[in-house]
N, C-alpha and C positions, 0 to 999 in steps of 0.2 A: 237361759243360762248361756254362758259363752263356751264355744266349742273349739277344739283344736283345728285351726285353719291358718293360713298365712296371715300374720298380723298386719294390719293396715293402719297407717298413721291417721287416716281420716276418722277412725273410731274416736269417740270422745274419751280421752285418757282419764278424765275425772270419774267416769263410770267404770272404766277398767280398773282404776285404782280402788274404787269401791268394792269391786268383786274380790280383789286381793285382800283388802282389809276385812271383808266379811269372812273369807276362808281362814284368815289368821284368828278371827274371833271364834269361829267354829272349833278350831283346834284347841284354843284356850278353854272354850266351854266344855269340850270333851275331857280335857285334863281335869277340870274341876268336878264334872259329873261322874266320870268313870274312874279317874285317878283318886280324887279326894272323897269319892262316893257321896257328894253333896246332892241329894235328891234322888240318887239311885235307889229304887225300891222304897222311896218315901223317907229316906234317912236324912234328917236335918237335926244336927246337934250343935249347939253353941257351947264350945268348951274353952276357947281362948280367942285371942285376937285374930288368929289365922282363920278360924271358923267364921268369924264375922266378915273377914275379907273375902272368903270364898262366896258367901251369900251376896255380898256387894258386887263382886265381879260377875257373878251369874246374872244378876239383875240388869247389868249393862250389856252383857254378851248374848242374852237369850234371843235378841231380835234378828240375828244373822240369817236364819232360814227364811223368815217372813220377808226380809229385805231382798233376798235373792229372788224370791218369787215376784215381789213387787217390781223389780227391774224388768222381768219378763212381761208383766202386765202393762207397765208404763210404756215400754217400747213395742209392745205387742209381739207375740210369737208369729213368725212367718214360717209355716211348715216347710221344711226341707228334708227330703228323704236321706240326704247325706248326714245331716245332723242327727236325725232319729236313729239311723243305723250305727252311727259313730258312738252314741251313748250306749247302745246295746253291746257293741263290740268292746268298748271300754270296760263295761261291767263284767263281761265274760272274761276278758283278758286278766283283769285284776283278781277276779274270783278264782280262776283256774291257777294263776301264778301263785297266789298266796296259799291256796289249798295244797298244791303240789309241794311248795317250799316247806310248809309246816309238816307235811307227811314225810318228806325226806329228812328233815331235821330231827324228827322224833320217831321215825320208823313206824309210822302208824298205817294200818290198813283198815279203812272205815267202810269198805264195801261200795257197791255200785250206786246205791241210793244216795250216798253222801256226795259222790261225784256228779250225779244227775242234778242235784241241787246247785252244785258249784258251776255246772255248765249253763244253767238257766237262772242266774241270780236275780234278774229283774222280776221274773214270775215268782221266784221263791221268797222275794222280799228281803234279800240279804241287806240291802240298803233301803230302808223305808222311803227315804227322800226320793231316790231315783225311781222307784216304782210309782210313787204318787206324781212325780214331775212328768214322767213319760205319759201317764194317763192324761195329765193336763195338756201335754204337747199334742197328743192324738186328737183331743177334742177342741184344740185351739181354733181350727178353721170354723167349726160350728159356733164357738163363742164370738169370734171376730165378725162372722156374718150376722149373728144376732145383734151384737152391739151396734153395727152399722145400720141396722133396721130400726133401732129404738129412737124415739125422740127423747128429750130430756126427762119428761114426766114418766114415761115408760121405764127408762133406764133407772130412774130414782126408785120407782116401785120395786123393780127386780132387786136392786141393791139392798133396799131396806128389808125385803123379804128374806134374802139369803143371810143378811146380818142377824136377823131374828133367829133363823135356824142355827147358824154357827155360834153365835155369842149368847143367845138366851137359852135356846134348847140345848146347845152343845156345851157352852162354858158354864152357865149358871146352874143348869140342872143335869148336865152330863147324860143326856138322852142317847142311848146307844142305837136306837132304831134309825136315826138319821145319818149314822156313820161318820160323825165328826171326829171322834177319837182324840180329843184334846188338841185338835189342830194338826195332828199327824195324818192328814188325809187329803185326797184330791178335792173333796168338797171345800175344805178350808183354803186350798190353793186357788180354786175357782173364785172364791170370795175375794181373795187378795187381788186376783187378776182383774176382776170387775171393778173393784175399788180403785185400782191404779188407773184403769181406763177412764173411769168417771172423773177422777181428779184431773187427769190430763185434758179432758175435753171441757170441763165445766168449772173447775175450782180456780180461785184466784191464787196462782202459784207464786206470785210476788210476795204475798202475805205469808204463805206457807214457808217459803225460803227464808224470810226475814226472822221468823220465830222458831225455825226448826232446831237450832242448837239449844235454845232454852227449853223447848218442849221435850226434846230427847233427854236432857239432863233431869228435868222435873219428873217426867213419867217414869224414868228408870230409877230415880231416887225414891219416888213414891212406892214403886214395886219393891224395892229393898226394904223400906220401912214397914210395909205391910207383911212381908215375909219374916222380918226380924221380930215383929210383934207376935206373929202367929207362932213362931218357934218358942219364944221366951215367955209369952203370957197366955197363949191360947192352946197350949198342948198340941202344937203343930196343926191345928184345925185350918184347913184351907191352903196351907203352904204349897202343897203339891199342885193344887189347882191354879195357884197364882202364876206358876211358870208354864202353864199350858200355852201352846202357840195361838190359841184362839181367845186368849185374854185380851180385852180391848186395850189395856195398857201396853201390851207387847205390840199390838198392831200400831198404836199411835207412835211408839218409840221407833218402830221399823220405818214407818213413813217419814218421820222427822229425820232419821239418820240418812235416808236416801236423799232428801232434799238438801242436807248439809253438803253432800258431795256434788249434787246437781248444780249447786251455786258456784262451784269451782271452775276456773278456766285453766285447763292443763292440756298440753300437747307433748307427749313423751313416747319416743320409740321404745325405750326400755320398758316402760309400764305395759305398753301394748304387746311387747314380745313375751311377757310373762303371763298375762291374763288368760290366754287361750288354754293354759295348762292347769288352771285353778281347779276345775272339776276333777282332774286326775289326782290332785292332792286329797280331795275328799275320798275318792275310791281307795287310795293307798292307805290312809291313816285310820279310816273308820270301818274297815272290814272287821268282823268279830275276832278273827285271828290276830290281826295287827293291833287291834285295840287291847287285847289281852297281853300280847308279847311286847309291844312297843310302848303304847301310851301309858299303860299301868306301871310297867317297869321303870320307864323314865321318870314318872312321877315319884315312885318310891326312892329313886336316886336323889331327887331334889329334897327329900325329907331329911337327908343327912345334914342339911344346913338349917339355920333358924332365921326367923324374922324376914327382913327385906332380902337377904341372900336367897332364901327359898323362893320368893316370888320373882326375883331376877332370874333364877334358874328356870322357872316355868316359862318366862318370856324367851329365854335362850332356846329351850326345848321346842317351843312353838315355832320359832324361826327356823330351827334345824329341821323339824318335821316338814315344814312347808318347803324348804329348799330341796330336801331329798325327794319329796313328792313331785316337785316340778321337774327335777332331773329324770326321775323314773318315767314320768309321763312324756317327756320329750323322746325318750327311747321308744316308748310304746307307740307314739305318733309316727316316728321314723319307720318302724317296722310294719304297722298296720294300715296306715292311711293309703299308701300306694295300692295295697290289696283291695281295700274298700272302694277306692276310686275306680279301679279296674272292674270290679263287680257291678258297680252302678252303671258304668259306661257299657259294659258287656250286655247287660240285660235291660238297658234303656230305662232305668228306674226314675230318671229325671221327670218322666211324664207324670208321675204322681205329684210333683211340685205344682205343675200347671193345673192338675185336676183339683187339688185341695186349696189352692190360694184363689178364693173367689174374687176378692176385691183388692186388686193390686194397688190401686190408687191410694188405699188407706194404709199400706204397709209402711212401717218405720224401720229404718236401716240399722239402728244401733243393736238390736237384739236379734239372735238367731235361734 
């Protein structure tokens, strides 16, 4: 994922635009899942046209997380202690800020244990994605070294094996012992990472790019039709499983969506200046406290309108949450980054970068 650092024009703006689009999709997805309660706790009810629209939107938006991880896999993570510590610092900053703000607003005193969890949100799993992604980040030097040692046949064997674990054992049979957790896990992220590297090294990307818009539309539409049939004709059998992140259709849609943007040729200082703060938007809007006070309440406000105005309101809310999140994260970066840079320099932590990046010749500059 992209981290807060000085934006550089040499970054491919098409991929930075993709990061922005994915975060907007995640906000919209959370409005539907947590605001409209579509799929929250297995709740799928088709009552009117709005209910159908929610399921349709969810089918096209569900790919965002997998696509984020695919970016990291495609460009490969190059371990940097500054990025690693920055993610932890971001998580702690937002966790403590939002927890203290909520306590001040509602005059609550939840005890030391509550604040201990707030102080260590990565380990407490406050944001499941961050916990899983940091685990992927830590093991990325091992994955990179292994990938570079594989020939094509070995790599294909490993990829097929982990696909069977994640999608057959994990998706089809929901085997708990392998720790797949519907794709909400580091194992699923490793699967995406390996898939992205294999495609980069061996696949015909010209063909993938050519068909990516059609494949994304087809696979997402098929996902919607399967979900709609499950809700209306099969008593919701399988509908929750359909939106699991390790569903092959979700994988296919995510890969196709990535290559739709990969085909673009864009250079934009404006886009590159916004994208470093995308992760902060996630921290800001999907903390449990913010989700309850902000996302759910804003969704309730949109219900005062009907039809197309309601969905236009959701779009405006999505853009508003994104904009506020970017502004807040800019303040966070202004306050914390100088401190983090000082600590890294003071304790010479850059030596970990040299220690963990075994094969510098294979590193790709787009991702950090």
